[in-house]
N, C-alpha and C positions, 0 to 999 in steps of 0.2 A: 542631329539633335541641336537645337538652338540653345546657346548659353548667353547669359547676360551677367557680366562681372564674375564669370566663373561659376555661375549657378545655372543648373538645368531648369527646364520648364516645370518639372515636377517639384523641384526645390522651391521655385518661385510660388507655385500653387500652395505648397505646404506653408510658406511664410504668409501668404494671403489668408489662409485658413486660420493661422495662429493670430493674425491681426484681428480677425473677426471674433475671436474667442472672448469670453467674459473676463477672464483673468488678465488677458493682455490689455483690455480696456481699463482695468483697474491699476495694473502695474505700471503702465506707461505714464499716466499722469503723476503717479507717485514718484517715479524716477525723475521726471522733469522737475517736479516740485523740489525734490531732494537736491538735484543738480543746481537749481536756482538758488536754494538756500546756501549750498556750499560755495557757489560763486560769489554771492553777496557777502557772506561771512569772510570768505577768503580775500575778497577785495578790500574789506575793512582791515583785516589783519595785514594784508600786503602793504596797505598805505601806512600802517603804524610801524612796520618793520623796515621799510625801505628808507634809506637816507635821502635827504633832500637832493643830493646831486645825482641820483640814479633813476629818476622817473623815466628818462629817455630810454634806458636799457630795458625797462619793463615794457614800455610801449613797443620797442623794436621786437622783443620776443613775442608779444601778442600779434604783431604784424606778421612775423614768421609763421605763427600758428594759423593765422587767417589765410596766408598764402598756401600753406599745406592743405588746409581745408578746401580752398578753391581748386587746388590740383586734384584732390580726391573727387570733388564734385565734377570736375571736367572729365575725369576717368569714368565716373558713373554715367555722365551724359554721353560719352563716347560709346559705352556699352549699349545704352538705350538707342542711340542712333543706329548701331549695327543691327539691333533687333528690329527696328522699324524698317530698315533697308531690306532685311531678310523677309519680313512680312510683305513688303511691297513687291519683292521679286516673286514671292509665292502667289500673290494675288494676280500678278501679270501672267504667270504661268497658267493659272486657272482660267483667266480671260482668253488666253490664246487657245487653250483646249476647247473652251466653249465656242469660240468663233469657228474653229475647225469643224466641230460637230454641226454647227449651223450650216456651214458650207456643204458638208456631206449630205445634210438633210435636203438642202436646196437642189443638189445634183441628183439625188435619188428620188425626189418627189415625182418628176415626170415619168420616170421608169416605173414606179409603183402604180401610177395612174394608168399608164399604158397596159401594164400587166393586169390590173383590175378590169379594164375594159375587155381585154382578151378573155379573161376567165368568165366574165359576165356573158360574152357572146357565145362561148362554148357551152355554158350551162343553159342558156336560152335555146340553143339548137338541140341540145339533149332533151329538154322538156318537150319541144315540138315533135321530135322523133318518137318519144314515149307516147304522146297523145295519139299520134297516127298509128302506132303499133297496138295501142289498146283496142281500137276499133277493129283492126285486123284480127287480133287475137280473139276478141269476142265473136266475130263472125265465124272463124274457124272452129271455135268451141261449140257454137250453136250447131253448125253443120255436123260435126262429129257426134254431138249429143243426139241429133235427129236420126242419124244413121244408126247409132247404137240402139235407139228406141225401136227402129224398124227391124234390126237384127234380133232384138229380144222378142218382139212380137212374132216374127217368123219362127223363131225357135220354139216359142210357146205353142204356136199352132201345130208345128210338126210333132211335138210331144203329145198333144191332145189327139192328133190323128193316130199316132201309134198306140195310144192308150185305148182309143175307140176300136181299133182293129184287134187288139189282143183280147 
């Protein structure tokens, strides 16, 4: 299971779905606006409350906050990089499997073609033998039918002769 910054793919999908929601679209701008107002008001209050000899300490604390934020962003980018590398490896595995299947297809193609030709030859020979057997079977059937007719005629004559004598 792939994780980015400790979140699984399903958690990431849930976050994306939340971002698309109507309330998130309303709440996010409101939160940004509130944060902006707090920063502006806080900045004015901070300027009024700080003595004139401590502006450098305030700037240093802000620089520390920026450095912490940059470290957090670097961690997020590191997680993103791991995700991208994992996806790249996944794609390379799929490409390797596809190329292996293509190689097997190329190897088996001539064998299939040879087998197809063999099957076609066997079937055409079978059709030829059936055609020859049809005429032989018809001739034998005709001869048997003719002989059966002669036997029936002879039997009928013998019955008529017996009937005439009786």
